[in-house]
C-alpha positions, -999 to 999 in steps of 0.1 A, spaced: 71 -282 519 77 -266 555 50 -263 587 57 -235 611 30 -237 638 31 -249 672 47 -283 672 75 -294 646 69 -326 628 94 -354 621 96 -381 596 114 -413 610 118 -449 594 109 -472 623 138 -498 607 120 -522 636 83 -517 625 94 -511 585 67 -482 593 72 -445 582 63 -425 620 51 -385 624 70 -375 650 50 -341 665 66 -327 696 50 -292 707 73 -256 709 88 -247 736 74 -216 729 35 -237 730 45 -248 755 56 -214 775 20 -196 777 -11 -197 793 -39 -226 780 -58 -198 768 -35 -184 749 -24 -214 735 -53 -226 724 -60 -187 712 -34 -198 689 -32 -240 682 -71 -229 665 -51 -195 645 -24 -220 633 -55 -248 626 -72 -219 599 -38 -201 587 -27 -240 579 -63 -235 562 -55 -208 541 -22 -222 532 -36 -246 518 -63 -230 495 -29 -206 479 -12 -238 474 -2 -253 435 18 -278 449 3 -317 452 29 -328 474 30 -294 495 -11 -296 498 -20 -334 508 7 -326 537 -7 -298 549 -41 -312 543 -24 -341 567 -11 -325 594 -46 -300 596 -62 -332 604 -42 -343 626 -42 -311 641 -78 -311 643 -83 -343 655 -57 -336 687 -75 -304 693 -101 -315 715 -81 -324 736 -58 -299 738 -86 -281 745 -93 -308 779 -59 -303 796 -59 -336 785 -28 -335 762 12 -335 774 30 -308 757 70 -319 768 63 -355 752 63 -366 720 30 -375 698 34 -402 674 15 -411 641 27 -446 624 17 -451 592 22 -484 567 44 -488 548 16 -493 523 7 -459 535 -3 -429 509 14 -406 525 49 -427 517 55 -401 480 39 -371 503 65 -377 528 92 -391 507 93 -354 487 84 -332 517 108 -311 542 86 -307 576 100 -282 601 
Protein backbone atom coordinates (compact mmCIF):
# COMPACT_ATOMS: atom_id res chain seq x y z
CA UNK A 1 0.00 0.00 0.00
CA UNK A 2 1.28 3.46 -0.83
CA UNK A 3 -0.31 6.54 0.62
CA UNK A 4 0.51 9.83 -1.10
CA UNK A 5 -0.62 13.04 0.49
CA UNK A 6 0.28 16.12 2.49
CA UNK A 7 2.50 14.16 4.85
CA UNK A 8 4.93 11.29 4.81
CA UNK A 9 4.29 8.27 7.00
CA UNK A 10 7.09 6.13 8.34
CA UNK A 11 6.79 3.06 10.56
CA UNK A 12 9.47 2.95 13.25
CA UNK A 13 10.32 0.17 15.70
CA UNK A 14 11.18 1.90 19.00
CA UNK A 15 13.54 -0.50 20.75
CA UNK A 16 13.48 1.57 23.96
CA UNK A 17 9.73 1.27 24.45
CA UNK A 18 9.15 -1.94 22.44
CA UNK A 19 6.40 -0.09 20.64
CA UNK A 20 5.81 0.53 16.98
CA UNK A 21 5.39 4.17 16.00
CA UNK A 22 3.93 6.02 13.04
CA UNK A 23 5.96 9.14 12.26
CA UNK A 24 4.05 11.72 10.24
CA UNK A 25 5.79 14.71 8.73
CA UNK A 26 4.26 17.31 6.45
CA UNK A 27 5.93 17.50 3.04
CA UNK A 28 7.90 20.61 2.04
CA UNK A 29 5.46 21.20 -0.83
CA UNK A 30 2.51 21.19 1.58
CA UNK A 31 4.28 23.47 4.07
CA UNK A 32 4.99 25.98 1.28
CA UNK A 33 1.29 26.45 0.48
CA UNK A 34 -0.85 29.31 1.79
CA UNK A 35 -2.94 28.30 4.82
CA UNK A 36 -6.26 28.28 2.92
CA UNK A 37 -4.79 26.11 0.18
CA UNK A 38 -3.32 23.74 2.77
CA UNK A 39 -6.75 23.20 4.32
CA UNK A 40 -8.36 22.74 0.91
CA UNK A 41 -5.79 20.15 -0.16
CA UNK A 42 -5.90 18.41 3.22
CA UNK A 43 -9.69 18.00 3.02
CA UNK A 44 -9.36 16.74 -0.56
CA UNK A 45 -6.78 14.22 0.69
CA UNK A 46 -9.19 12.89 3.32
CA UNK A 47 -11.91 12.64 0.67
CA UNK A 48 -9.55 10.81 -1.70
CA UNK A 49 -8.61 8.37 1.07
CA UNK A 50 -12.31 7.62 1.57
CA UNK A 51 -12.74 6.95 -2.17
CA UNK A 52 -9.65 4.71 -2.23
CA UNK A 53 -10.88 2.79 0.82
CA UNK A 54 -14.16 2.04 -0.93
CA UNK A 55 -12.39 0.89 -4.10
CA UNK A 56 -9.80 -1.49 -2.66
CA UNK A 57 -10.36 -5.21 -2.18
CA UNK A 58 -7.13 -5.68 -0.22
CA UNK A 59 -8.06 -5.80 3.48
CA UNK A 60 -4.57 -4.87 4.73
CA UNK A 61 -4.51 -1.81 2.48
CA UNK A 62 -8.03 -0.86 3.52
CA UNK A 63 -7.13 -1.05 7.21
CA UNK A 64 -3.94 0.94 6.69
CA UNK A 65 -5.80 3.64 4.78
CA UNK A 66 -8.52 3.74 7.46
CA UNK A 67 -5.84 4.28 10.10
CA UNK A 68 -4.32 7.17 8.15
CA UNK A 69 -7.76 8.62 7.43
CA UNK A 70 -8.70 8.55 11.12
CA UNK A 71 -5.45 10.25 12.11
CA UNK A 72 -5.89 12.84 9.35
CA UNK A 73 -9.45 13.57 10.47
CA UNK A 74 -8.30 14.02 14.07
CA UNK A 75 -5.59 16.44 12.97
CA UNK A 76 -7.89 18.52 10.71
CA UNK A 77 -9.40 20.85 13.36
CA UNK A 78 -5.94 21.52 14.78
CA UNK A 79 -4.57 22.22 11.31
CA UNK A 80 -7.48 24.58 10.63
CA UNK A 81 -6.77 26.42 13.90
CA UNK A 82 -3.07 26.73 13.06
CA UNK A 83 -2.11 24.74 16.14
CA UNK A 84 0.18 22.25 14.42
CA UNK A 85 3.78 23.25 13.66
CA UNK A 86 4.14 21.81 10.16
CA UNK A 87 7.90 21.44 10.42
CA UNK A 88 7.72 18.96 13.31
CA UNK A 89 7.12 15.19 13.28
CA UNK A 90 3.90 13.84 14.74
CA UNK A 91 4.40 10.49 16.49
CA UNK A 92 1.59 8.00 17.04
CA UNK A 93 2.57 5.13 19.35
CA UNK A 94 1.09 1.66 19.09
CA UNK A 95 1.66 -1.05 21.66
CA UNK A 96 3.20 -4.43 20.85
CA UNK A 97 -0.24 -6.08 20.92
CA UNK A 98 -1.79 -3.47 18.66
CA UNK A 99 -4.30 -4.71 16.08
CA UNK A 100 -2.40 -2.55 13.59
CA UNK A 101 0.76 -4.60 14.06
CA UNK A 102 -0.02 -7.15 11.35
CA UNK A 103 -1.30 -4.45 9.01
CA UNK A 104 1.81 -2.34 9.39
CA UNK A 105 4.17 -5.26 9.00
CA UNK A 106 2.76 -5.96 5.52
CA UNK A 107 2.18 -2.36 4.42
CA UNK A 108 4.47 0.06 2.65
CA UNK A 109 3.59 3.59 3.72
CA UNK A 110 5.10 6.64 2.05
